[in-house]
All heavy atoms as an XYZ file, in Angstrom:
639
protein
N     115.108    128.952    122.419
C     113.751    128.693    121.945
C     113.778    128.303    120.402
O     114.415    129.042    119.674
C     112.749    129.931    122.069
O     112.844    130.205    123.478
C     111.403    129.583    121.703
N     113.093    127.257    120.149
C     112.934    126.830    118.671
C     111.480    126.967    118.301
O     110.605    126.489    118.967
C     113.391    125.371    118.545
C     113.272    124.887    117.155
C     114.925    125.283    119.002
N     111.290    127.571    117.124
C     109.882    127.799    116.710
C     109.797    127.145    115.300
O     110.702    127.100    114.566
C     109.656    129.281    116.575
C     109.807    130.085    117.777
S     108.438    129.854    118.965
C     107.277    130.920    118.198
N     108.578    126.559    115.080
C     108.349    125.891    113.779
C     106.888    126.156    113.311
O     106.081    126.425    114.056
N     106.747    126.089    111.957
C     105.555    126.183    111.351
C     105.476    125.326    110.106
O     106.470    125.224    109.433
C     105.207    127.661    110.949
C     103.972    128.000    110.299
C     102.822    127.869    111.232
C     104.050    129.452    109.808
N     104.345    124.566    109.869
C     104.323    123.713    108.825
C     102.956    123.512    108.278
O     101.907    123.892    109.022
N     102.739    122.822    107.109
C     101.548    122.527    106.550
C     101.659    121.187    105.829
O     102.709    120.726    105.497
C     101.061    123.540    105.610
O      99.777    123.346    105.168
C     101.954    123.716    104.414
N     100.556    120.506    105.626
C     100.392    119.315    104.898
C      99.270    119.364    103.977
O      98.201    119.804    104.281
C     100.211    118.187    105.889
C     100.228    116.803    105.270
C     100.066    115.774    106.256
N      98.883    115.717    107.009
C      98.550    114.853    107.910
N      99.407    113.894    108.253
N      97.340    114.856    108.492
N      99.460    118.960    102.685
C      98.416    118.998    101.734
C      98.301    117.659    101.090
O      99.245    116.870    101.014
C      98.755    120.182    100.651
C     100.008    119.853     99.896
C      98.737    121.454    101.206
C     100.152    120.680     98.622
N      97.087    117.326    100.755
C      96.854    116.082    100.004
C      95.859    116.365     98.916
O      94.664    116.260     98.951
C      96.162    115.044    101.007
C      96.119    113.684    100.469
C      95.750    112.564    101.545
O      95.701    112.871    102.698
N      95.685    111.345    101.018
N      96.459    116.766     97.701
C      95.651    117.192     96.666
C      94.841    116.085     95.958
O      93.803    116.296     95.373
C      96.627    117.712     95.600
C      97.889    117.276     96.015
C      97.890    116.913     97.472
N      95.390    114.901     96.024
C      94.694    113.649     95.515
C      94.874    112.601     96.564
O      95.652    112.570     97.470
C      95.320    113.174     94.126
C      96.826    113.168     94.237
C      94.874    114.117     93.047
C      97.459    112.803     92.935
N      93.944    111.534     96.457
C      93.883    110.564     97.491
C      95.105    109.709     97.756
O      95.333    109.259     98.794
C      92.738    109.607     97.102
C      92.358    108.634     98.066
C      91.203    107.813     97.696
C      90.897    106.683     98.689
N      89.715    105.849     98.336
N      96.045    109.619     96.802
C      97.222    108.696     96.856
C      98.486    109.510     97.118
O      99.568    108.920     97.133
C      97.336    107.785     95.660
C      97.316    108.476     94.354
C      96.095    108.734     93.588
C      98.391    109.044     93.692
N      96.472    109.365     92.542
C      97.893    109.585     92.476
C      99.758    109.083     93.901
C      98.685    110.148     91.531
C     100.514    109.694     93.000
C     100.051    110.218     91.808
N      98.477    110.795     97.259
C      99.720    111.563     97.350
C      99.469    112.698     98.483
O      98.458    113.265     98.557
C     100.117    112.344     96.087
C     101.186    113.224     96.142
C     102.478    112.726     96.202
C     101.044    114.569     96.244
C     103.554    113.620     96.206
C     102.124    115.413     96.373
C     103.384    114.890     96.324
N     100.537    112.820     99.337
C     100.492    113.928    100.318
C     101.917    114.510    100.451
O     102.902    113.851    100.343
C     100.056    113.246    101.750
C     100.127    114.257    102.813
C      99.490    113.707    104.098
N     100.211    112.562    104.579
C      99.706    111.647    105.396
N      98.469    111.703    105.770
N     100.445    110.663    105.773
N     101.984    115.798    100.668
C     103.208    116.471    100.749
C     103.164    117.431    102.069
O     102.079    117.832    102.505
C     103.545    117.393     99.526
N     104.317    117.579    102.693
C     104.411    118.434    103.796
C     105.634    119.286    103.783
O     106.614    118.939    103.235
C     104.441    117.595    105.158
O     105.529    116.750    105.090
N     105.443    120.475    104.217
C     106.569    121.535    104.141
C     106.468    122.323    105.422
O     105.303    122.641    105.872
C     106.337    122.387    102.898
C     107.368    123.491    102.674
C     108.742    122.936    102.355
C     106.866    124.446    101.472
N     107.643    122.725    105.888
C     107.672    123.611    107.122
C     108.892    124.467    107.150
O     109.746    124.485    106.339
N     108.920    125.230    108.254
C     110.172    126.104    108.524
C     110.366    125.982    110.054
O     109.434    126.060    110.856
C     109.826    127.589    108.204
C     111.013    128.438    108.636
C     109.602    127.738    106.672
N     111.602    125.684    110.396
C     111.950    125.595    111.792
C     113.195    126.466    111.946
O     114.132    126.432    111.303
C     112.356    124.086    112.115
C     112.802    124.048    113.634
C     111.261    123.229    111.922
N     113.105    127.339    113.066
C     114.254    128.280    113.316
C     114.293    128.569    114.734
O     113.392    128.413    115.544
C     113.844    129.518    112.562
O     114.972    130.473    112.696
N     115.535    128.985    115.190
C     115.827    129.357    116.576
C     116.933    128.522    117.208
O     117.465    127.622    116.582
N     117.179    128.864    118.411
C     118.289    128.223    119.149
C     119.612    128.373    118.417
O     119.908    129.402    117.859
N     120.469    127.434    118.436
C     121.678    127.501    117.727
C     121.707    126.681    116.453
O     122.722    126.370    115.878
C     122.811    126.969    118.690
C     123.049    127.833    119.813
O     122.889    128.931    119.794
N     123.414    127.165    120.910
N     120.574    126.316    115.903
C     120.360    125.512    114.789
C     120.233    126.234    113.451
O     120.273    125.632    112.472
C     119.266    124.484    114.971
O     118.037    125.385    115.051
C     119.418    123.718    116.143
N     119.937    127.624    113.474
C     119.680    128.285    112.195
C     118.254    127.975    111.756
O     117.377    127.775    112.597
N     118.079    128.220    110.443
C     116.746    127.882    109.959
C     116.812    126.650    109.044
O     117.648    126.574    108.058
C     116.274    129.138    109.122
O     116.285    130.224    110.027
C     114.904    129.012    108.507
N     115.851    125.799    109.148
C     115.708    124.538    108.364
C     114.336    124.605    107.701
O     113.391    125.093    108.250
C     115.726    123.335    109.271
C     117.196    123.185    109.813
O     118.136    123.754    109.265
O     117.335    122.593    110.900
N     114.292    123.939    106.625
C     113.025    123.718    105.825
C     112.831    122.281    105.555
O     113.328    121.653    104.639
C     113.109    124.540    104.374
C     111.793    124.398    103.656
C     113.450    125.983    104.654
N     112.100    121.553    106.494
C     111.822    120.147    106.303
C     110.751    119.970    105.210
O     109.900    120.813    104.968
C     111.300    119.641    107.550
C     110.806    120.959    108.358
C     111.546    122.001    107.768
N     110.990    118.913    104.464
C     110.072    118.520    103.272
C     109.784    117.026    103.314
O     110.706    116.262    103.518
C     110.715    118.937    102.039
C     110.022    118.492    100.755
C     108.777    119.332    100.507
C     110.973    118.693     99.563
N     108.548    116.650    103.126
C     108.282    115.282    103.062
C     107.255    114.972    101.971
O     106.329    115.795    101.662
N     107.231    113.731    101.424
C     106.248    113.285    100.442
C     105.832    111.912    100.841
O     106.720    111.059    101.273
C     106.719    113.461     99.008
C     107.984    112.632     98.758
C     106.914    114.801     98.538
C     108.382    112.452     97.361
N     104.587    111.595    100.651
C     104.048    110.265    100.898
C     103.254    109.838     99.744
O     102.472    110.580     99.216
C     103.348    110.207    102.187
O     104.020    110.614    103.253
N     103.327    108.520     99.420
C     102.364    107.968     98.511
C     101.526    106.791     99.146
O     102.076    106.102     99.974
C     103.261    107.404     97.357
C     104.035    108.359     96.570
C     105.360    108.532     96.867
C     103.435    109.117     95.555
C     106.175    109.476     96.233
C     104.211    110.058     94.890
C     105.585    110.243     95.206
N     100.368    106.678     98.738
C      99.408    105.768     99.293
C      98.939    104.866     98.177
O      97.978    105.074     97.512
C      98.195    106.453     99.913
C      98.581    107.359    101.047
C      98.863    108.668    100.855
C      98.633    106.829    102.374
C      99.185    109.474    101.967
C      98.939    107.704    103.463
C      99.328    109.004    103.193
N      99.611    103.684     97.941
C      99.212    102.780     96.858
C      97.763    102.255     97.126
O      97.031    101.981     96.222
C     100.183    101.753     96.937
C     101.311    102.119     97.697
C     100.928    103.273     98.512
N      97.544    102.015     98.474
C      96.195    101.549     98.794
C      95.732    102.538    100.046
O      96.440    102.668    100.975
C      96.201    100.105     99.384
C      96.663     99.107     98.325
C      97.995     98.715     98.429
C      95.869     98.754     97.340
C      98.402     97.791     97.491
C      96.267     97.810     96.481
C      97.613     97.321     96.477
N      94.590    103.239     99.783
C      94.112    104.131    100.815
C      92.577    103.982    100.921
O      91.889    104.710    100.249
C      94.552    105.533    100.463
C      94.355    106.502    101.550
O      94.063    106.171    102.624
N      94.582    107.828    101.251
N      92.177    103.104    101.790
C      90.742    102.880    101.962
C      90.342    103.221    103.296
O      91.143    103.545    104.169
C      90.389    101.391    101.744
C      90.851    100.835    100.435
O      91.368    101.542     99.639
N      90.712     99.571    100.272
N      89.050    103.189    103.642
C      88.599    103.372    105.069
C      89.023    102.280    105.949
O      89.230    102.500    107.148
C      87.117    103.614    105.068
C      86.683    104.903    104.493
C      85.108    105.049    104.668
C      84.718    106.419    104.069
N      83.290    106.714    104.275
N      89.157    101.054    105.422
C      89.522     99.921    106.283
C      91.039     99.756    106.415
O      91.436     99.325    107.530
C      88.947     98.629    105.608
O      89.462     98.373    104.421
N      91.878    100.096    105.508
C      93.331    100.062    105.684
C      94.017    100.944    104.631
O      93.380    101.369    103.641
C      93.824     98.641    105.446
C      93.763     98.127    104.083
C      94.813     98.047    103.259
C      92.561     97.625    103.563
C      94.830     97.708    101.982
C      92.480     97.256    102.226
C      93.655     97.191    101.453
N      95.294    101.193    104.825
C      96.074    101.966    103.954
C      97.559    101.575    104.037
O      98.073    101.164    105.057
C      95.869    103.467    104.179
O      96.441    103.819    105.363
N      98.233    101.741    102.880
C      99.655    101.551    102.890
C     100.235    102.871    102.533
O      99.736    103.628    101.826
C     100.065    100.608    101.693
C      99.616     99.183    101.966
C      98.900     98.648    102.998
C     100.099     98.101    101.193
N      98.858     97.319    102.934
C      99.494     96.915    101.818
C     100.779     97.822    100.067
C      99.593     95.608    101.231
C     100.935     96.611     99.503
C     100.423     95.604    100.225
N     101.423    103.117    103.235
C     102.073    104.459    102.966
C     103.517    104.242    102.646
O     104.224    103.522    103.436
C     101.879    105.342    104.219
C     102.463    106.710    104.105
C     102.300    107.586    105.319
O     101.453    107.243    106.191
O     102.944    108.608    105.416
N     103.983    104.909    101.689
C     105.472    104.979    101.378
C     105.930    106.355    101.408
O     105.263    107.239    100.664
C     105.728    104.369    100.010
C     105.363    102.935     99.760
C     105.441    102.582     98.270
C     106.194    102.019    100.597
N     106.917    106.704    102.217
C     107.274    108.107    102.332
C     108.740    108.392    102.323
O     109.544    107.486    102.558
N     109.094    109.588    102.012
C     110.480    110.117    102.061
C     110.448    111.473    102.573
O     109.583    112.285    102.179
C     111.055    110.087    100.589
C     112.428    110.597    100.407
C     113.425    109.648    101.047
C     112.706    110.827     98.957
N     111.379    111.733    103.516
C     111.426    113.135    104.146
C     112.863    113.508    104.360
O     113.723    112.633    104.607
C     110.703    113.006    105.407
N     113.059    114.860    104.298
C     114.402    115.451    104.636
C     114.249    116.472    105.616
O     113.185    117.152    105.693
C     115.058    115.995    103.344
C     115.437    114.913    102.391
C     114.270    117.011    102.683
N     115.159    116.592    106.598
C     114.970    117.581    107.723
C     115.285    119.061    107.222
O     114.883    119.920    107.863
C     115.833    117.270    108.900
O     117.139    117.231    108.476
N     116.094    119.165    106.221
C     116.421    120.545    105.730
C     116.667    120.470    104.204
O     117.768    120.089    103.806
C     117.595    121.087    106.452
C     117.840    122.511    105.971
O     116.958    123.198    105.447
O     118.898    123.054    106.218
N     115.724    120.757    103.357
C     115.897    120.681    101.993
C     116.896    121.692    101.432
O     117.477    121.553    100.374
C     114.573    120.856    101.175
C     113.963    122.226    101.231
C     114.585    120.325     99.750
N     117.111    122.824    102.145
C     118.110    123.858    101.687
C     119.447    123.440    101.705
O     120.401    123.885    101.171
C     117.862    125.223    102.476
O     118.200    124.881    103.886
C     116.514    125.727    102.335
N     119.729    122.416    102.654
C     121.156    121.855    102.740
C     121.740    121.296    101.350
O     122.850    121.295    101.256
C     121.302    120.790    103.851
O     122.580    120.691    104.259
C     120.723    119.467    103.479
N     120.842    120.866    100.509
C     121.285    120.317     99.200
C     121.743    121.384     98.291
O     122.305    121.101     97.207
C     120.219    119.469     98.610
C     119.866    118.281     99.505
C     118.773    118.235    100.261
C     120.781    117.192     99.653
C     118.486    117.166    101.119
C     120.483    116.076    100.412
C     119.357    116.025    101.139
O     119.022    115.012    102.031
N     121.403    122.759     98.563
C     121.781    123.800     97.738
C     122.754    124.723     98.279
O     123.096    125.796     97.688
C     120.497    124.593     97.390
C     119.431    123.667     96.864
C     118.299    123.348     97.537
C     119.543    123.305     95.456
C     117.354    122.584     96.994
C     118.537    122.472     94.985
C     117.503    122.153     95.683
N     123.254    124.513     99.602
C     124.260    125.495    100.169
C     125.513    124.690    100.491
O     125.609    123.490    100.570
C     123.692    126.093    101.434
C     123.450    125.070    102.579
C     122.824    125.773    103.692
C     122.485    124.683    104.920
N     121.873    125.395    105.979
N     126.675    125.499    100.596
C     127.956    124.935    100.792
C     128.432    125.003    102.298
O     129.237    124.232    102.702
C     128.977    125.570     99.906
C     128.668    125.356     98.437
C     129.674    126.023     97.555
O     130.847    126.409     98.045
O     129.547    126.218     96.347
N     127.894    125.917    103.078
C     128.275    126.037    104.446
C     127.459    125.205    105.383
O     126.215    125.221    105.306
C     128.160    127.572    104.884
C     129.132    128.401    104.217
O     130.157    127.940    103.698
O     128.847    129.616    104.173
N     128.067    124.420    106.183
C     127.496    123.614    107.255
C     126.339    122.737    106.700
O     125.192    122.851    107.155
C     126.931    124.501    108.361
C     128.083    125.242    109.054
C     127.538    126.106    110.202
C     128.596    126.916    110.810
N     128.028    127.706    111.918
N     126.520    121.916    105.749
C     125.369    121.027    105.184
C     125.027    119.996    106.335
O     125.904    119.513    106.991
C     126.066    120.422    103.988
C     127.496    120.434    104.200
C     127.855    121.570    105.117
N     123.878    119.753    106.401
C     123.208    118.709    107.356
C     122.441    117.769    106.489
O     121.232    118.102    106.286
C     122.503    119.333    108.445
O     123.249    120.228    109.107
C     122.032    118.202    109.426
N     122.951    116.691    106.116
C     122.201    115.768    105.217
C     121.488    114.724    106.116
O     122.050    114.057    106.937
C     123.239    115.018    104.194
C     122.328    114.040    103.435
C     123.824    116.135    103.374
N     120.145    114.622    105.983
C     119.415    113.746    106.780
C     118.158    113.355    105.878
O     117.476    114.199    105.291
C     118.820    114.392    108.048
O     117.908    113.652    108.685
N     118.014    112.079    105.762
C     116.876    111.539    104.944
C     116.233    110.417    105.736
O     116.886    109.613    106.434
C     117.403    110.902    103.543
C     116.282    110.273    102.815
C     117.950    111.996    102.782
N     114.940    110.471    105.737
C     114.082    109.347    106.336
C     113.256    108.672    105.323
O     112.653    109.360    104.536
C     113.223    109.890    107.454
N     113.323    107.390    105.371
C     112.515    106.582    104.406
C     111.520    105.719    105.168
O     111.979    104.915    105.990
C     113.428    105.742    103.481
C     112.709    104.800    102.549
C     111.990    105.607    101.511
C     113.813    103.909    101.809
N     110.286    105.888    104.922
C     109.262    105.095    105.700
C     108.768    103.911    104.794
O     108.358    104.147    103.741
N     108.840    102.784    105.410
C     108.430    101.534    104.620
C     107.177    100.773    105.255
O     106.480    100.151    104.554
C     109.498    100.464    104.543
C     110.802    101.080    103.763
C     111.812     99.974    103.718
C     110.328    101.302    102.254
N     106.938    101.051    106.492
C     105.849    100.315    107.153
C     105.184    101.232    108.309
O     105.874    101.828    109.040
C     106.466     99.159    107.867
C     105.518     98.116    108.556
C     104.583     97.456    107.586
C     106.422     96.996    109.181
N     103.913    101.251    108.208
C     103.119    101.991    109.199
C     101.901    101.362    109.491
O     101.158    100.735    108.527
C     102.751    103.332    108.625
C     101.955    104.179    109.496
C     101.653    105.409    108.858
N     100.628    106.226    109.647
C      99.986    107.236    109.251
N     100.236    107.781    108.045
N      99.044    107.822    109.985
N     101.536    101.179    110.807
C     100.314    100.523    111.150
C      99.333    101.485    111.580
O      99.619    102.534    112.245
C     100.604     99.553    112.294
C     101.422     98.412    111.983
C     102.763     98.399    112.276
C     100.865     97.267    111.368
C     103.592     97.288    111.937
C     101.638     96.192    111.075
C     102.973     96.162    111.323
N      98.092    101.312    111.223
C      96.989    102.195    111.652
C      95.856    101.368    112.211
O      95.404    100.515    111.492
C      96.545    103.037    110.513
O      95.526    103.948    110.838
N      95.380    101.714    113.371
C      94.210    100.958    113.924
C      93.065    101.946    114.239
O      93.254    102.879    114.852
C      94.628    100.336    115.355
C      95.774     99.390    115.185
C      97.001     99.733    115.459
C      95.485     98.042    114.713
C      98.034     98.793    115.324
C      96.515     97.175    114.531
C      97.765     97.520    114.953
N      92.001    101.656    113.555
C      90.770    102.585    113.798
C      90.816    103.760    112.930
O      91.616    103.916    111.999
N      89.881    104.712    113.110
C      89.664    105.811    112.323
C      89.154    106.966    113.243
O      88.452    106.738    114.183
C      88.714    105.495    111.152
O      88.472    106.738    110.465
N      89.452    108.171    112.761
C      88.867    109.357    113.551
C      87.530    109.743    113.023
O      86.833    110.551    113.618
C      89.875    110.536    113.323
C      91.194    110.372    113.986
C      92.375    110.406    113.336
C      91.185    110.318    115.362
C      93.543    110.226    113.951
C      92.360    110.137    116.086
C      93.573    110.135    115.385
N      87.103    109.155    111.950
C      85.749    109.413    111.415
C      84.743    108.690    112.224
O      84.895    107.674    112.770
C      85.586    108.889    109.965
C      86.622    109.652    108.965
C      86.428    109.077    107.604
O      85.484    108.344    107.279
O      87.292    109.546    106.831
N      83.547    109.270    112.364
C      82.464    108.695    113.121
C      81.435    108.071    112.233
O      81.164    108.446    111.219
C      81.735    109.820    113.940
C      82.714    110.482    114.940
C      82.019    110.632    116.246
C      83.046    111.107    117.235
N      82.893    110.827    118.501
């Protein structure tokens, strides 16, 4: 069984950060971290540039490092959840 818990905050309109903890199974404990920037963020459209790592602690430990980076350059959004 693998369990996870995370949160996402957007303190200002053009910046969002996410942080979580994933543990269980044979994988140990990982701390994923992501940041996103929104150069344009309107009700009609938005652009998002993001960077995420699956385990930020791997950059600070010497045993069994797992380096993984995701870079987002393009995202499409159709519609809105607002009424």
